C-alpha positions as a Python dict, from the first residue, in 0.01 Angstrom:
ca = {
    (1, 'M'): (0, 0, 0),
    (2, 'K'): (196, 305, 177),
    (3, 'T'): (454, 271, -150),
    (4, 'S'): (170, 266, -386),
    (5, 'I'): (64, 586, -257),
    (6, 'M'): (348, 760, -241),
    (7, 'F'): (438, 648, -604),
    (8, 'Y'): (105, 815, -705),
    (9, 'L'): (156, 1141, -544),
    (10, 'V'): (524, 1193, -703),
    (11, 'L'): (400, 1089, -1043),
    (12, 'V'): (138, 1365, -997),
    (13, 'A'): (381, 1605, -868),
    (14, 'L'): (594, 1550, -1198),
    (15, 'F'): (292, 1631, -1445),
    (16, 'V'): (223, 1916, -1291),
    (17, 'I'): (585, 2065, -1259),
    (18, 'A'): (598, 1955, -1644),
    (19, 'G'): (324, 2129, -1737),
    (20, 'N'): (411, 2453, -1578),
    (21, 'S'): (750, 2444, -1747),
    (22, 'F'): (583, 2421, -2104),
    (23, 'A'): (276, 2632, -2045),
    (24, 'I'): (245, 2949, -2316),
    (25, 'E'): (235, 3273, -2073),
    (26, 'E'): (-75, 3491, -2163),
    (27, 'K'): (6, 3820, -2283),
    (28, 'P'): (-269, 4078, -2205),
    (29, 'M'): (-371, 4308, -2521),
    (30, 'D'): (-213, 4646, -2512),
    (31, 'A'): (-389, 4962, -2592),
    (32, 'T'): (-90, 5005, -2869),
    (33, 'E'): (-161, 4710, -3051),
    (34, 'D'): (-313, 4755, -3377),
    (35, 'P'): (-704, 4665, -3371),
    (36, 'S'): (-682, 4552, -3748),
    (37, 'E'): (-496, 4276, -3609),
    (38, 'I'): (-807, 4134, -3367),
    (39, 'D'): (-988, 3847, -3421),
    (40, 'T'): (-1256, 3831, -3173),
    (41, 'P'): (-1519, 4105, -2988),
    (42, 'E'): (-1351, 3992, -2682),
    (43, 'E'): (-985, 4070, -2735),
    (44, 'Y'): (-1123, 4401, -2869),
    (45, 'D'): (-1318, 4478, -2549),
    (46, 'K'): (-988, 4424, -2364),
    (47, 'I'): (-831, 4710, -2597),
    (48, 'I'): (-1136, 4960, -2566),
    (49, 'D'): (-1345, 4922, -2226),
    (50, 'P'): (-1675, 5112, -2333),
    (51, 'Q'): (-1727, 5385, -2024),
    (52, 'G'): (-2035, 5496, -1949),
    (53, 'Y'): (-2360, 5417, -1710),
    (54, 'E'): (-2726, 5422, -1720),
    (55, 'G'): (-2844, 5637, -1401),
    (56, 'P'): (-3204, 5717, -1301),
    (57, 'S'): (-3165, 6064, -1417),
    (58, 'N'): (-2877, 6050, -1664),
    (59, 'T'): (-2766, 5856, -1953),
    (60, 'V'): (-2355, 5918, -2041),
    (61, 'Y'): (-2140, 5653, -2285),
    (62, 'G'): (-1799, 5772, -2378),
    (63, 'L'): (-1463, 5868, -2229),
    (64, 'S'): (-1488, 6153, -1995),
    (65, 'A'): (-1866, 6191, -2101),
    (66, 'G'): (-2081, 6396, -1835),
    (67, 'L'): (-1780, 6385, -1610),
    (68, 'S'): (-1872, 6702, -1405),
    (69, 'I'): (-2221, 6596, -1339),
    (70, 'T'): (-2321, 6713, -975),
    (71, 'T'): (-2740, 6795, -970),
    (72, 'G'): (-2808, 6749, -1342),
    (73, 'D'): (-3045, 6528, -1456),
    (74, 'S'): (-3239, 6418, -1767),
    (75, 'N'): (-2957, 6481, -1936),
    (76, 'S'): (-2834, 6196, -2210),
    (77, 'F'): (-2431, 6218, -2337),
    (78, 'F'): (-2301, 6021, -2624),
    (79, 'G'): (-1944, 6048, -2726),
    (80, 'I'): (-1602, 6121, -2584),
    (81, 'N'): (-1610, 6451, -2322),
    (82, 'S'): (-1987, 6531, -2447),
    (83, 'G'): (-2153, 6708, -2167),
    (84, 'Y'): (-1789, 6720, -2018),
    (85, 'S'): (-1831, 7038, -1799),
    (86, 'N'): (-2201, 6973, -1745),
    (87, 'T'): (-2292, 7025, -1355),
    (88, 'S'): (-2608, 7140, -1312),
    (89, 'G'): (-2734, 7169, -1667),
    (90, 'R'): (-3094, 6939, -1726),
    (91, 'G'): (-3248, 6787, -1977),
    (92, 'N'): (-2971, 6815, -2250),
    (93, 'T'): (-2894, 6578, -2545),
    (94, 'C'): (-2513, 6592, -2641),
    (95, 'I'): (-2430, 6340, -2936),
    (96, 'G'): (-2065, 6349, -3082),
    (97, 'L'): (-1706, 6427, -2958),
    (98, 'D'): (-1679, 6750, -2745),
    (99, 'A'): (-2040, 6796, -2840),
    (100, 'G'): (-2150, 7075, -2534),
    (101, 'H'): (-1801, 7051, -2380),
    (102, 'N'): (-1843, 7349, -2188),
    (103, 'N'): (-2198, 7386, -2121),
    (104, 'E'): (-2230, 7404, -1725),
    (105, 'A'): (-2599, 7476, -1627),
    (106, 'G'): (-2760, 7530, -1969),
    (107, 'G'): (-3091, 7326, -2021),
    (108, 'K'): (-3300, 7204, -2256),
    (109, 'N'): (-3019, 7178, -2559),
    (110, 'T'): (-2993, 6912, -2809),
    (111, 'F'): (-2638, 6898, -2969),
    (112, 'T'): (-2505, 6643, -3245),
    (113, 'G'): (-2174, 6663, -3380),
    (114, 'Y'): (-1842, 6709, -3338),
    (115, 'Q'): (-1786, 7003, -3105),
    (116, 'A'): (-2172, 7111, -3203),
    (117, 'G'): (-2245, 7376, -2954),
    (118, 'Y'): (-1907, 7318, -2799),
    (119, 'H'): (-1887, 7655, -2546),
    (120, 'N'): (-2283, 7669, -2522),
    (121, 'K'): (-2427, 7792, -2162),
    (122, 'G'): (-2742, 7888, -2291),
    (123, 'Y'): (-3068, 7733, -2338),
    (124, 'W'): (-3317, 7586, -2568),
    (125, 'N'): (-3045, 7536, -2850),
    (126, 'T'): (-3098, 7313, -3138),
    (127, 'F'): (-2745, 7248, -3300),
    (128, 'N'): (-2708, 6973, -3561),
    (129, 'G'): (-2368, 6937, -3741),
    (130, 'S'): (-2002, 6952, -3691),
    (131, 'G'): (-1944, 7271, -3516),
    (132, 'A'): (-2275, 7394, -3541),
    (133, 'G'): (-2324, 7656, -3280),
    (134, 'N'): (-1979, 7615, -3178),
    (135, 'S'): (-1889, 7949, -2998),
    (136, 'N'): (-2244, 8025, -2867),
    (137, 'I'): (-2227, 8108, -2502),
    (138, 'T'): (-2541, 8286, -2366),
    (139, 'G'): (-2791, 8259, -2652),
    (140, 'Y'): (-3096, 8058, -2653),
    (141, 'W'): (-3379, 7938, -2878),
    (142, 'N'): (-3128, 7900, -3171),
    (143, 'T'): (-3156, 7621, -3441),
    (144, 'Y'): (-2853, 7552, -3645),
    (145, 'M'): (-2849, 7284, -3909),
    (146, 'G'): (-2520, 7234, -4088),
    (147, 'F'): (-2164, 7205, -4080),
    (148, 'N'): (-2053, 7480, -3883),
    (149, 'A'): (-2381, 7655, -3895),
    (150, 'G'): (-2418, 7953, -3688),
    (151, 'Y'): (-2026, 7911, -3581),
    (152, 'R'): (-1981, 8277, -3421),
    (153, 'N'): (-2269, 8370, -3342),
    (154, 'Q'): (-2403, 8467, -2964),
    (155, 'G'): (-2774, 8599, -3051),
    (156, 'S'): (-3089, 8443, -3000),
    (157, 'Y'): (-3428, 8318, -3180),
    (158, 'N'): (-3184, 8250, -3499),
    (159, 'V'): (-3251, 7968, -3762),
    (160, 'F'): (-2965, 7926, -3993),
    (161, 'L'): (-2973, 7573, -4221),
    (162, 'G'): (-2680, 7484, -4436),
    (163, 'A'): (-2323, 7410, -4434),
    (164, 'K'): (-2193, 7725, -4305),
    (165, 'A'): (-2475, 7926, -4265),
    (166, 'G'): (-2482, 8224, -4041),
    (167, 'Y'): (-2118, 8147, -4000),
    (168, 'N'): (-1959, 8535, -3960),
    (169, 'E'): (-2288, 8619, -3811),
    (170, 'T'): (-2167, 8759, -3405),
    (171, 'E'): (-2486, 8920, -3270),
    (172, 'S'): (-2766, 8837, -3491),
    (173, 'S'): (-3103, 8747, -3368),
    (174, 'H'): (-3410, 8691, -3488),
    (175, 'K'): (-3269, 8602, -3816),
    (176, 'L'): (-3303, 8325, -4082),
    (177, 'F'): (-3056, 8222, -4307),
    (178, 'I'): (-3045, 7968, -4574),
    (179, 'D'): (-2749, 7876, -4784),
    (180, 'S'): (-2469, 7634, -4835),
    (181, 'T'): (-2190, 7904, -4771),
    (182, 'D'): (-2083, 8188, -4516),
    (183, 'T'): (-2220, 8454, -4730),
    (184, 'A'): (-2349, 8725, -4594),
    (185, 'T'): (-2625, 8743, -4836),
    (186, 'P'): (-2775, 8414, -4839),
    (187, 'L'): (-3017, 8246, -5068),
    (188, 'I'): (-3292, 8360, -4822),
    (189, 'W'): (-3267, 8590, -4579),
    (190, 'G'): (-3555, 8695, -4325),
    (191, 'D'): (-3617, 8862, -4006),
    (192, 'F'): (-3871, 8719, -3786),
    (193, 'N'): (-3922, 9071, -3575),
    (194, 'T'): (-4034, 9245, -3925),
    (195, 'N'): (-4180, 8907, -4076),
    (196, 'E'): (-3964, 8977, -4357),
    (197, 'V'): (-3805, 8740, -4606),
    (198, 'K'): (-3545, 8865, -4843),
    (199, 'I'): (-3449, 8582, -5171),
    (200, 'N'): (-3105, 8683, -5319),
    (201, 'G'): (-3172, 8537, -5664),
    (202, 'G'): (-3472, 8457, -5876),
    (203, 'F'): (-3800, 8382, -5794),
    (204, 'K'): (-4059, 8167, -5985),
    (205, 'A'): (-4378, 8055, -5881),
    (206, 'N'): (-4715, 7903, -6073),
    (207, 'A'): (-4940, 8108, -5844),
    (208, 'S'): (-4936, 8350, -5543),
    (209, 'S'): (-5135, 8599, -5372),
    (210, 'M'): (-5141, 8867, -5101),
    (211, 'S'): (-5398, 8910, -4814),
    (212, 'S'): (-5596, 9216, -4838),
    (213, 'D'): (-5928, 9142, -4649),
    (214, 'Q'): (-6130, 9423, -4530),
    (215, 'R'): (-6153, 9347, -4181),
    (216, 'W'): (-5769, 9332, -4117),
    (217, 'K'): (-5762, 9689, -4233),
    (218, 'K'): (-5843, 10065, -4118),
    (219, 'N'): (-5828, 10437, -4203),
    (220, 'I'): (-5887, 10324, -4571),
    (221, 'Q'): (-5883, 10607, -4795),
    (222, 'P'): (-5927, 10620, -5189),
    (223, 'L'): (-5555, 10748, -5356),
    (224, 'E'): (-5583, 11056, -5515),
    (225, 'S'): (-5381, 11225, -5840),
    (226, 'S'): (-5271, 10896, -5903),
    (227, 'L'): (-5243, 10949, -6303),
    (228, 'H'): (-5049, 11248, -6221),
    (229, 'K'): (-4776, 11025, -6021),
    (230, 'I'): (-4756, 10769, -6250),
    (231, 'S'): (-4679, 11017, -6552),
    (232, 'N'): (-4397, 11159, -6366),
    (233, 'L'): (-4257, 10806, -6343),
    (234, 'Q'): (-3974, 10680, -6601),
    (235, 'G'): (-4003, 10345, -6722),
    (236, 'V'): (-3626, 10226, -6801),
    (237, 'S'): (-3404, 9970, -6939),
    (238, 'Y'): (-3087, 9865, -6743),
    (239, 'E'): (-2828, 9601, -6655),
    (240, 'W'): (-2771, 9532, -6309),
    (241, 'K'): (-2381, 9531, -6160),
    (242, 'T'): (-2331, 9167, -6139),
    (243, 'D'): (-1954, 9197, -6120),
    (244, 'E'): (-1952, 9461, -5848),
    (245, 'Y'): (-2255, 9256, -5650),
    (246, 'P'): (-2187, 8917, -5737),
    (247, 'D'): (-2311, 8756, -5398),
    (248, 'I'): (-2671, 8889, -5411),
    (249, 'G'): (-2823, 8685, -5684),
    (250, 'L'): (-2870, 8987, -5948),
    (251, 'T'): (-3009, 8864, -6323),
    (252, 'K'): (-2750, 8913, -6594),
    (253, 'G'): (-2896, 9067, -6917),
    (254, 'K'): (-3112, 9332, -7020),
    (255, 'Q'): (-3383, 9420, -6736),
    (256, 'I'): (-3704, 9629, -6727),
    (257, 'G'): (-3827, 9833, -6453),
    (258, 'L'): (-3836, 10170, -6265),
    (259, 'V'): (-3565, 10304, -6037),
    (260, 'A'): (-3643, 10288, -5674),
    (261, 'Q'): (-3533, 10659, -5597),
    (262, 'D'): (-3756, 10770, -5867),
    (263, 'V'): (-4071, 10620, -5737),
    (264, 'E'): (-3971, 10729, -5412),
    (265, 'K'): (-4041, 11096, -5486),
    (266, 'E'): (-4375, 11015, -5637),
    (267, 'L'): (-4498, 10725, -5421),
    (268, 'P'): (-4283, 10676, -5091),
    (269, 'E'): (-4524, 10399, -4979),
    (270, 'L'): (-4395, 10155, -5265),
    (271, 'V'): (-4020, 10210, -5147),
    (272, 'S'): (-3851, 9985, -4874),
    (273, 'E'): (-3508, 10005, -4731),
    (274, 'D'): (-3302, 9734, -4634),
    (275, 'K'): (-3047, 9695, -4330),
    (276, 'D'): (-2804, 9814, -4565),
    (277, 'G'): (-2930, 10110, -4693),
    (278, 'Y'): (-3042, 9966, -5054),
    (279, 'K'): (-3381, 10061, -5174),
    (280, 'A'): (-3650, 9815, -5319),
    (281, 'V'): (-3994, 9894, -5544),
    (282, 'S'): (-4327, 9701, -5477),
    (283, 'Y'): (-4418, 9667, -5797),
    (284, 'T'): (-4704, 9473, -5635),
    (285, 'K'): (-4834, 9773, -5474),
    (286, 'L'): (-4819, 9992, -5787),
    (287, 'T'): (-5111, 9776, -5916),
    (288, 'A'): (-5358, 9994, -5708),
    (289, 'V'): (-5197, 10319, -5819),
    (290, 'L'): (-5229, 10196, -6207),
    (291, 'V'): (-5594, 10102, -6110),
    (292, 'E'): (-5677, 10470, -6003),
    (293, 'A'): (-5464, 10615, -6284),
    (294, 'V'): (-5705, 10416, -6527),
    (295, 'K'): (-5991, 10525, -6342),
    (296, 'E'): (-5907, 10881, -6360),
    (297, 'L'): (-5795, 10860, -6749),
    (298, 'K'): (-6137, 10700, -6808),
    (299, 'T'): (-6313, 10966, -6634),
    (300, 'E'): (-6086, 11255, -6843),
    (301, 'N'): (-6223, 11080, -7129),
    (302, 'Q'): (-6559, 11063, -7065),
    (303, 'S'): (-6560, 11443, -7011),
    (304, 'Q'): (-6366, 11514, -7297),
    (305, 'K'): (-6611, 11281, -7496),
    (306, 'K'): (-6931, 11465, -7353),
    (307, 'L'): (-6731, 11810, -7453),
    (308, 'I'): (-6710, 11652, -7788),
    (309, 'E'): (-7052, 11558, -7821),
    (310, 'A'): (-7175, 11882, -7710),
    (311, 'Q'): (-6961, 12055, -7969),
    (312, 'R'): (-7075, 11861, -8239),
    (313, 'D'): (-7424, 11937, -8117),
    (314, 'Q'): (-7367, 12306, -8129),
    (315, 'F'): (-7198, 12237, -8480),
    (316, 'E'): (-7456, 12066, -8626),
    (317, 'K'): (-7715, 12332, -8488),
    (318, 'Q'): (-7520, 12584, -8618),
    (319, 'Q'): (-7483, 12415, -8955),
    (320, 'A'): (-7852, 12407, -8974),
    (321, 'E'): (-7900, 12761, -8912),
    (322, 'I'): (-7649, 12845, -9194),
    (323, 'E'): (-7873, 12630, -9422),
    (324, 'E'): (-8157, 12810, -9330),
    (325, 'L'): (-7989, 13139, -9409),
    (326, 'R'): (-7884, 13045, -9695),
    (327, 'S'): (-8242, 12980, -9825),
    (328, 'M'): (-8365, 13304, -9701),
    (329, 'I'): (-8077, 13481, -9911),
    (330, 'K'): (-8180, 13243, -10214),
    (331, 'E'): (-8510, 13341, -10166),
    (332, 'L'): (-8460, 13715, -10155),
    (333, 'K'): (-8239, 13728, -10451),
    (334, 'S'): (-8516, 13561, -10653),
}
């Protein structure tokens, strides 16, 4: 009995030794291996281990994302180094490599794209697009959408739409830029402070109207000497210098209109000047002057008509008197 037990134990030991000698050593996956040769998700996870967490106040996914968070809450950081420097900032959403990287205390920002809002420390900004708002530090209430939109600007309350829109602006605030290049004269430019919009190009519309309700107006006064002022204006034909100013949407070919400097001498209310000193004429406002000029011309015509009628009556009266004298002379001769 003892011999059988000993034989059994020796046999088991031999199998164990043999198994160890022929076993293939398992090689751990190395980060230097080519991921294209990986066959299963489990093997891929051994190479790239997603780093992140979902806490009661913050959601963070990506290598070093939200790494510096201390008291900040209600943040969402997705992507390597996104929200990296955030310590006390609240309510930020950063999606993309290095998005919102340097933001520390700024809050209520939304950055989407590679290095979007990278240097930001401001509040209430929305930057969508790779490099959008990259250099903004203290600006707030900005909305930039497009690759490198508002890249250098430090101002606030701006809306830049399009790839590189407002790219070269540095201290602009309350501005609107809509274009697909970094031009300083975008297709649509606006100033939210003055409620001014400028279209650097042609504009067409099926219908348009302007507010003119009397309830919004005061100091209403009739226009005077409109006919005289209109008579002093010179209508001209011309061509735009499209070769010297290629970026402001000037139309090629022969044009008809007025010269702003000439109009300004007679009707300064019709002329405006942009930030660069270039003048423009409001042809819409010119309509009111033309209306009064026509009325003045009509009054003059009516006065002349009355004068002509009076002269005609006088002439007819004189003709009757002449005929009467002729008849008297004829009777005397006979």
